[in-house]
Backbone as numpy.savetxt, mean C-alpha at the origin, in Angstrom:
# Nx Ny Nz CAx CAy CAz Cx Cy Cz
-19.07 -5.55 9.15 -19.43 -4.51 8.22 -18.31 -4.26 7.20
-18.63 -4.09 5.95 -17.57 -3.88 4.98 -17.03 -2.50 4.98
-15.76 -2.40 4.84 -15.03 -1.09 4.70 -14.87 -0.84 3.20
-15.01 0.46 2.92 -14.96 0.76 1.48 -14.47 2.21 1.22
-13.95 2.42 0.06 -13.39 3.66 -0.38 -14.20 4.00 -1.69
-14.88 5.14 -1.70 -15.67 5.46 -2.88 -15.13 6.62 -3.60
-14.61 6.46 -4.79 -14.09 7.54 -5.65 -15.30 7.94 -6.55
-15.68 9.17 -6.49 -16.85 9.63 -7.20 -16.47 10.80 -8.11
-16.32 10.51 -9.39 -16.16 11.49 -10.44 -15.02 12.40 -10.16
-13.83 11.67 -9.74 -12.67 12.45 -9.46 -11.83 12.82 -10.65
-11.29 13.98 -10.63 -10.36 14.44 -11.68 -9.13 15.05 -10.97
-8.04 14.94 -11.65 -6.76 15.36 -11.03 -5.87 15.97 -12.12
-5.20 17.12 -11.77 -4.26 17.75 -12.64 -3.13 18.36 -11.74
-2.06 18.84 -12.42 -1.09 19.62 -11.76 -0.58 20.65 -12.77
-0.15 21.80 -12.25 0.27 22.89 -13.10 1.83 23.00 -13.08
2.41 23.22 -14.25 3.76 23.52 -14.40 3.83 25.07 -14.72
5.03 25.60 -14.86 5.17 26.96 -15.25 4.67 27.32 -16.61
4.45 26.23 -17.43 4.07 26.44 -18.77 2.73 25.94 -19.17
2.22 24.90 -18.39 0.99 24.29 -18.81 0.30 23.53 -17.64
-0.94 23.13 -17.84 -1.62 22.27 -16.84 -1.61 20.95 -17.48
-1.19 19.88 -16.61 -1.16 18.49 -17.02 -2.31 17.79 -16.38
-3.23 17.35 -17.25 -4.41 16.57 -16.81 -4.08 15.13 -16.72
-4.23 14.57 -15.46 -3.93 13.13 -15.35 -5.09 12.21 -15.68
-6.18 12.62 -15.05 -7.37 11.84 -15.31 -8.65 12.72 -15.00
-9.79 12.24 -15.58 -10.97 13.04 -15.62 -12.21 12.16 -15.27
-12.88 12.60 -14.18 -14.20 12.01 -13.73 -14.09 10.49 -13.61
-13.11 10.02 -12.82 -13.10 8.57 -12.57 -13.94 8.25 -11.38
-14.65 7.14 -11.45 -15.44 6.57 -10.30 -15.08 5.07 -10.13
-14.90 4.77 -8.83 -14.68 3.32 -8.54 -14.86 3.15 -7.04
-15.27 1.99 -6.65 -15.34 1.68 -5.23 -14.40 0.52 -4.88
-13.58 0.73 -3.84 -12.63 -0.29 -3.36 -13.03 -0.83 -2.06
-13.18 -2.16 -1.88 -13.76 -2.73 -0.75 -12.66 -3.54 0.04
-12.88 -3.65 1.42 -12.08 -4.46 2.15 -12.18 -5.98 1.74
-11.12 -6.74 1.86 -11.22 -8.06 1.48 -10.89 -8.42 0.03
-10.70 -7.30 -0.76 -10.35 -7.49 -2.21 -8.90 -7.07 -2.43
-8.38 -7.64 -3.42 -7.04 -7.27 -3.89 -7.10 -6.65 -5.32
-6.57 -5.47 -5.43 -6.72 -4.72 -6.65 -5.30 -4.17 -7.12
-5.00 -4.41 -8.42 -3.86 -3.87 -9.06 -4.23 -2.77 -9.99
-3.42 -1.66 -9.86 -3.64 -0.53 -10.81 -2.37 -0.51 -11.75
-2.58 -0.64 -13.09 -1.48 -0.76 -14.02 -1.70 0.41 -15.05
-0.66 0.53 -15.89 -0.71 1.55 -16.91 0.64 2.17 -17.11
0.75 2.92 -18.18 2.09 3.50 -18.51 2.57 4.55 -17.50
3.86 4.75 -17.45 4.41 5.78 -16.66 3.81 7.14 -16.97
3.56 7.90 -15.91 3.02 9.26 -16.12 1.57 9.30 -16.24
0.81 8.14 -16.17 -0.58 8.18 -16.35 -1.34 8.68 -15.12
-0.68 8.70 -13.96 -1.27 9.17 -12.70 -1.57 8.08 -11.72
-0.95 6.99 -11.90 -1.28 5.77 -10.99 -1.01 6.05 -9.52
0.19 6.66 -9.20 0.59 6.99 -7.89 -0.27 8.07 -7.27
-0.69 8.97 -8.13 -1.61 10.05 -7.64 -2.98 9.48 -7.28
-3.45 8.55 -8.14 -4.68 7.83 -7.84 -4.61 7.05 -6.57
-3.51 6.42 -6.36 -3.32 5.61 -5.12 -3.32 6.55 -3.92
-2.60 7.70 -4.02 -2.59 8.60 -2.87 -3.97 9.23 -2.60
-4.74 9.51 -3.64 -6.09 10.01 -3.40 -7.04 8.92 -2.73
-6.90 7.68 -3.17 -7.59 6.63 -2.56 -7.28 6.36 -1.11
-6.03 6.67 -0.78 -5.57 6.46 0.57 -5.88 7.61 1.54
-6.34 8.74 0.94 -6.57 9.97 1.73 -5.38 10.74 1.99
-4.30 10.47 1.21 -3.02 11.29 1.36 -3.06 12.55 0.49
-3.91 12.60 -0.44 -3.94 13.65 -1.41 -5.38 13.90 -1.80
-5.74 15.09 -1.98 -7.13 15.40 -2.36 -7.23 15.60 -3.94
-8.29 15.07 -4.52 -8.39 15.25 -5.98 -8.60 16.70 -6.33
-8.37 17.12 -7.56 -8.62 18.43 -7.96 -10.14 18.66 -8.07
-10.84 17.70 -8.42 -12.30 17.69 -8.50 -12.91 16.33 -8.06
-14.13 16.35 -7.73 -14.80 15.16 -7.24 -14.65 14.88 -5.82
-15.20 13.75 -5.40 -15.19 13.50 -3.91 -14.73 12.09 -3.66
-14.16 11.91 -2.48 -13.76 10.59 -1.97 -14.37 10.40 -0.67
-15.03 9.33 -0.42 -15.56 8.96 0.91 -14.97 7.70 1.40
-14.80 7.65 2.73 -14.22 6.45 3.39 -15.20 5.92 4.40
-15.46 4.63 4.35 -16.37 3.90 5.37 -15.53 2.89 6.03
-15.49 3.03 7.41 -14.80 2.01 8.21 -15.79 1.47 9.27
-15.98 0.20 9.33 -16.93 -0.42 10.31 -18.28 0.24 10.19
-18.71 0.51 9.00 -20.15 1.04 8.76 -20.23 2.60 9.00
-19.18 3.24 9.43 -19.19 4.65 9.60 -18.37 5.42 8.68
-18.88 6.55 8.22 -18.09 7.37 7.33 -17.01 8.19 8.15
-15.81 8.14 7.70 -14.64 8.68 8.54 -13.95 9.69 7.61
-13.14 10.57 8.38 -12.33 11.58 7.65 -11.04 11.04 7.23
-10.24 11.80 6.46 -8.98 11.33 5.95 -7.99 11.03 7.02
-7.99 11.72 8.14 -7.06 11.40 9.20 -7.34 10.05 9.68
-8.57 9.70 9.94 -8.93 8.37 10.43 -8.62 7.26 9.47
-8.81 7.62 8.16 -8.56 6.65 7.07 -6.95 6.34 7.08
-6.16 7.41 7.16 -4.70 7.14 7.18 -4.29 6.27 8.34
-4.89 6.59 9.51 -4.57 5.84 10.73 -5.08 4.34 10.64
-6.00 4.09 9.67 -6.53 2.70 9.47 -5.85 2.00 8.29
-4.76 2.55 7.79 -4.14 2.04 6.60 -2.70 1.76 6.81
-2.11 0.85 5.99 -0.69 0.62 5.98 -0.14 0.98 4.58
1.17 1.24 4.57 1.71 1.63 3.27 3.02 0.97 2.97
3.16 0.58 1.68 4.43 -0.11 1.29 4.88 0.62 -0.01
6.12 0.97 -0.06 6.70 1.77 -1.18 7.79 0.97 -1.84
8.32 1.55 -3.02 9.35 0.96 -3.74 10.69 1.06 -2.91
10.84 2.29 -2.33 11.95 2.44 -1.31 11.49 1.92 -0.03
12.34 1.23 0.71 11.87 0.53 1.88 11.47 1.43 3.08
12.10 2.56 3.20 11.70 3.56 4.21 11.81 3.00 5.65
12.77 2.11 5.93 13.04 1.65 7.24 13.89 2.72 7.93
13.73 2.92 9.22 14.50 3.82 9.94 15.89 3.32 10.15
16.96 4.03 9.55 18.27 3.42 9.47 18.91 3.25 10.89
18.50 4.05 11.81 19.15 3.93 13.24 18.43 2.85 14.02
17.39 2.26 13.57 16.66 1.23 14.28 16.96 -0.18 13.69
17.05 -1.13 14.53 17.17 -2.50 14.03 15.89 -3.11 13.59
15.84 -4.28 13.09 14.71 -4.85 12.42 13.52 -4.92 13.34
13.64 -5.37 14.58 12.51 -5.49 15.50 11.97 -4.15 15.93
12.87 -3.11 16.08 12.47 -1.79 16.45 11.68 -1.23 15.31
12.08 -1.45 14.03 11.33 -0.85 12.94 9.99 -1.48 12.84
9.90 -2.82 13.15 8.56 -3.46 13.14 7.65 -3.03 14.26
8.26 -2.75 15.40 7.48 -2.45 16.58 7.04 -0.99 16.61
7.72 -0.13 15.85 7.47 1.35 15.87 6.02 1.68 15.68
5.31 1.24 14.68 3.87 1.60 14.48 3.04 1.23 15.68
3.34 0.10 16.32 2.56 -0.26 17.47 2.90 0.56 18.71
4.21 0.88 18.86 4.57 1.73 20.01 3.99 3.16 19.91
3.89 3.66 18.63 3.25 4.97 18.48 1.82 4.98 18.77
1.21 3.84 18.75 -0.21 3.71 19.17 -0.41 3.27 20.68
0.81 3.21 21.34 0.69 2.80 22.73 0.46 1.36 23.05
0.79 0.52 22.16 0.56 -0.92 22.38 1.67 -1.49 23.18
1.35 -1.91 24.45 2.38 -2.38 25.39 2.99 -3.79 24.95
2.32 -4.47 24.01 2.82 -5.69 23.50 3.56 -5.57 22.12
3.96 -4.29 21.90 4.60 -4.05 20.56 5.73 -4.97 20.24
6.62 -5.25 21.17 7.81 -6.03 20.89 7.48 -7.54 20.69
6.57 -7.98 21.50 6.08 -9.40 21.44 5.42 -9.61 19.99
4.61 -8.63 19.60 3.97 -8.81 18.34 4.98 -8.74 17.16
5.90 -7.75 17.25 6.94 -7.63 16.27 7.84 -8.83 16.18
8.10 -9.48 17.28 8.91 -10.68 17.33 8.18 -11.81 16.58
6.86 -11.90 16.78 6.02 -12.89 16.19 6.05 -12.75 14.66
5.95 -11.47 14.19 5.98 -11.19 12.78 7.32 -11.49 12.15
8.43 -11.19 12.84 9.70 -11.58 12.34 9.88 -13.00 12.11
9.35 -13.77 13.06 9.31 -15.29 13.04 8.49 -15.69 11.80
7.36 -15.12 11.61 6.42 -15.47 10.49 7.05 -15.20 9.10
7.84 -14.16 9.02 8.47 -13.82 7.78 9.83 -14.40 7.60
10.27 -15.19 8.54 11.54 -15.97 8.43 12.69 -15.09 8.71
12.55 -14.06 9.49 13.74 -13.19 9.70 13.97 -13.07 11.32
13.59 -14.07 12.00 13.78 -14.00 13.50 15.31 -13.80 13.83
16.16 -14.40 13.13 17.58 -14.27 13.40 18.26 -12.94 12.95
17.33 -12.06 12.29 17.83 -10.71 11.93 17.24 -9.61 12.83
16.65 -9.98 13.96 15.95 -9.01 14.77 16.82 -7.79 15.15
18.13 -8.02 15.46 19.05 -6.98 15.82 19.93 -6.45 14.80
19.56 -6.73 13.53 20.35 -6.19 12.31 19.62 -4.85 11.92
20.51 -3.91 11.62 20.00 -2.62 11.10 19.79 -2.76 9.59
19.03 -1.85 8.97 18.73 -1.98 7.55 19.96 -2.15 6.73
21.11 -1.48 7.01 22.26 -1.57 6.15 22.89 -2.93 6.18
22.52 -3.78 7.22 23.03 -5.03 7.37 22.16 -6.15 6.68
21.07 -5.76 6.07 20.07 -6.55 5.45 20.06 -6.41 4.01
19.67 -7.50 3.28 19.54 -7.45 1.80 18.29 -6.65 1.45
18.15 -6.31 0.19 17.03 -5.52 -0.23 15.72 -6.38 -0.02
15.77 -7.61 -0.31 14.59 -8.46 -0.05 14.23 -8.55 1.48
15.19 -8.69 2.24 14.96 -8.74 3.73 14.29 -7.35 4.23
14.91 -6.28 3.69 14.32 -5.00 4.06 12.90 -4.85 3.65
12.54 -5.32 2.46 11.21 -5.12 1.97 10.24 -6.07 2.65
10.71 -7.31 3.03 9.85 -8.17 3.85 9.49 -7.51 5.15
10.51 -6.86 5.77 10.16 -6.13 7.04 9.23 -5.01 6.76
9.40 -4.28 5.65 8.53 -3.16 5.34 7.10 -3.66 5.12
6.94 -4.79 4.50 5.64 -5.39 4.24 5.00 -5.84 5.63
5.76 -6.45 6.50 5.28 -6.80 7.78 4.91 -5.62 8.61
5.73 -4.53 8.53 5.40 -3.29 9.26 4.03 -2.70 8.80
3.77 -2.78 7.46 2.54 -2.30 7.03 1.33 -3.04 7.55
1.46 -4.34 7.80 0.40 -5.14 8.27 0.30 -5.28 9.84
1.39 -4.90 10.50 1.57 -5.27 11.94 0.47 -4.67 12.86
-0.06 -3.54 12.43 -1.07 -2.94 13.32 -2.55 -3.26 12.83
-2.70 -4.28 11.99 -3.93 -4.79 11.50 -4.75 -3.66 10.85
-4.21 -3.01 9.76 -4.95 -1.93 9.08 -6.13 -2.55 8.24
-7.09 -1.62 7.95 -8.24 -2.01 7.10 -7.85 -2.11 5.58
-6.91 -1.23 5.24 -6.45 -1.15 3.84 -4.89 -1.07 3.82
-4.27 -1.74 2.86 -2.91 -1.59 2.56 -2.75 -0.99 1.11
-1.85 0.02 1.01 -1.63 0.69 -0.21 -0.14 0.47 -0.57
0.15 -0.10 -1.76 1.54 -0.44 -2.13 1.83 0.22 -3.44
2.95 0.95 -3.51 3.36 1.67 -4.72 4.62 1.05 -5.19
4.52 0.32 -6.29 5.66 -0.40 -6.91 6.47 -1.17 -5.79
5.89 -2.06 -5.09 6.49 -2.65 -3.92 7.66 -3.60 -4.30
7.64 -4.11 -5.56 8.74 -4.99 -6.01 9.65 -4.32 -7.03
9.51 -2.99 -7.16 10.24 -2.27 -8.20 11.77 -2.37 -8.06
12.33 -2.52 -6.82 13.71 -2.50 -6.54 14.27 -3.95 -6.39
13.47 -4.98 -6.60 13.82 -6.33 -6.33 14.04 -7.15 -7.54
14.92 -8.21 -7.51 15.04 -9.11 -8.60 13.87 -10.05 -8.69
13.75 -10.81 -9.74 12.59 -11.63 -10.02 12.26 -12.63 -8.85
13.29 -13.31 -8.38 13.11 -14.31 -7.33 12.60 -13.59 -6.00
13.25 -12.52 -5.67 12.87 -11.82 -4.46 11.49 -11.24 -4.67
11.16 -10.68 -5.83 9.87 -10.15 -6.07 8.75 -11.13 -5.83
9.01 -12.36 -6.32 8.02 -13.40 -6.10 7.77 -13.74 -4.68
8.81 -13.73 -3.88 8.72 -14.00 -2.41 7.97 -12.87 -1.73
8.27 -11.59 -2.02 7.57 -10.48 -1.42 6.16 -10.41 -1.90
5.88 -10.70 -3.16 4.50 -10.78 -3.63 3.64 -11.80 -2.90
4.21 -13.01 -2.74 3.59 -14.06 -1.96 3.30 -13.57 -0.52
4.25 -12.91 0.08 4.02 -12.50 1.47 2.89 -11.43 1.53
2.88 -10.54 0.61 1.80 -9.45 0.65 0.39 -10.14 0.52
0.26 -11.01 -0.41 -1.07 -11.61 -0.70 -1.47 -12.49 0.39
-0.52 -13.25 0.98 -0.84 -14.12 2.07 -1.30 -13.33 3.32
-0.61 -12.20 3.56 -0.95 -11.32 4.63 -2.35 -10.68 4.43
-2.59 -10.29 3.26 -3.91 -9.68 2.93 -5.07 -10.71 3.15
-4.81 -11.92 2.72 -5.83 -13.06 2.81 -6.00 -13.30 4.33
-4.94 -13.42 5.07 -5.05 -13.67 6.47 -5.79 -12.62 7.22
-5.47 -11.37 7.00 -6.02 -10.27 7.72 -7.37 -9.78 7.23
-7.66 -10.06 5.99 -8.99 -9.64 5.36 -9.06 -8.15 4.99
-7.85 -7.54 5.00 -7.77 -6.09 4.60 -7.93 -5.99 3.06
-8.13 -4.70 2.67 -8.07 -4.48 1.22 -6.69 -4.19 0.79
-6.22 -4.74 -0.33 -4.87 -4.45 -0.80 -4.84 -3.78 -2.18
-4.40 -2.64 -2.25 -4.36 -1.84 -3.49 -2.92 -1.57 -3.99
-2.59 -2.10 -5.09 -1.19 -2.09 -5.59 -1.04 -1.27 -6.89
-0.09 -0.45 -6.97 0.25 0.23 -8.24 1.55 -0.57 -8.68
1.59 -1.07 -9.90 2.71 -1.91 -10.35 2.81 -1.81 -11.86
4.08 -2.01 -12.35 4.42 -2.28 -13.75 4.54 -3.72 -14.01
4.56 -4.53 -12.95 4.88 -5.97 -13.02 3.65 -6.77 -13.37
3.66 -7.35 -14.53 2.57 -8.22 -14.95 2.32 -9.39 -14.03
3.48 -9.96 -13.48 3.36 -11.09 -12.59 2.69 -10.66 -11.27
3.00 -9.50 -10.73 2.40 -9.02 -9.56 0.92 -8.76 -9.81
0.61 -8.00 -10.83 -0.76 -7.69 -11.17 -1.66 -8.85 -11.35
-1.07 -9.96 -11.90 -1.83 -11.17 -12.18 -2.27 -11.87 -10.84
-1.63 -11.54 -9.74 -2.00 -12.19 -8.45 -3.24 -11.55 -7.83
-3.60 -10.33 -8.28 -4.75 -9.60 -7.70 -6.08 -10.17 -8.29
-7.07 -9.98 -7.51 -8.40 -10.40 -7.89 -8.91 -9.58 -9.09
-8.55 -8.34 -9.11 -8.94 -7.45 -10.19 -7.80 -6.44 -10.55
-7.72 -6.18 -11.86 -6.73 -5.29 -12.36 -7.40 -4.17 -13.08
-7.09 -2.89 -12.80 -7.58 -1.76 -13.56 -6.45 -1.07 -14.26
-6.76 -0.64 -15.44 -5.66 0.04 -16.24 -6.03 1.52 -16.40
-5.05 2.38 -15.92 -5.18 3.80 -16.02 -4.31 4.25 -17.23
-4.99 4.82 -18.26 -4.28 5.27 -19.46 -5.09 6.25 -20.17
-4.41 7.35 -20.54 -5.05 8.42 -21.25 -6.23 9.02 -20.51
-6.12 9.06 -19.23 -7.16 9.70 -18.34 -8.31 8.74 -18.05
-8.33 7.56 -18.59 -9.44 6.61 -18.33 -8.98 5.39 -17.49
-9.97 4.90 -16.67 -9.75 3.79 -15.82 -10.71 2.62 -16.25
-10.06 1.58 -16.70 -10.89 0.48 -17.27 -10.27 -0.81 -16.71
-11.22 -1.90 -16.69 -10.68 -3.21 -16.31 -9.66 -3.67 -17.29
-8.55 -4.13 -16.75 -7.45 -4.49 -17.58 -7.76 -5.82 -18.24
-7.25 -5.97 -19.45 -7.51 -7.19 -20.22 -6.65 -8.29 -19.68
């Protein structure tokens, strides 16, 4: 059964001490498992807010968001538990080494094979020899590869990535991009990415542009 996220006429704004900032108005879109989607547009357009709403991390100011997993409509808590997240900042636990960081999501779910699975992922991403290195002992690219693997390790239905290559050089960005899309293809999850990178967006099956409150298929 297909998993999907349905955004129905959602609007979003935030208030400052002086004014109300309208990000977007009555947007509708359906995101399905098995597809890769890039959301592009200028800074301040509301891309990260749209991503957070689609992931169930934030509620829209108006409109509705519904989540369907395995044919059943689920709540936001279930949706979050069924998702993986990748950010521009790597968000690895500084006191944990690479294998502990990777195993953590599995351990939190009580998976007794957490370390075996984490070791297999480290091998798959070419960092087996970094298993006992802490984040400060790893390069930015190595940290982000672990962050990508951590997002996929518990086999989520959707992955949400916010500027995942924003802190990386061109060569490392290409490597991390390849890893994300290979993992998405292998697992069959939905991959939703907010990015300013034309190269990254071009790898997605579909690109949407959010600008001036409108969401349209990117040219």
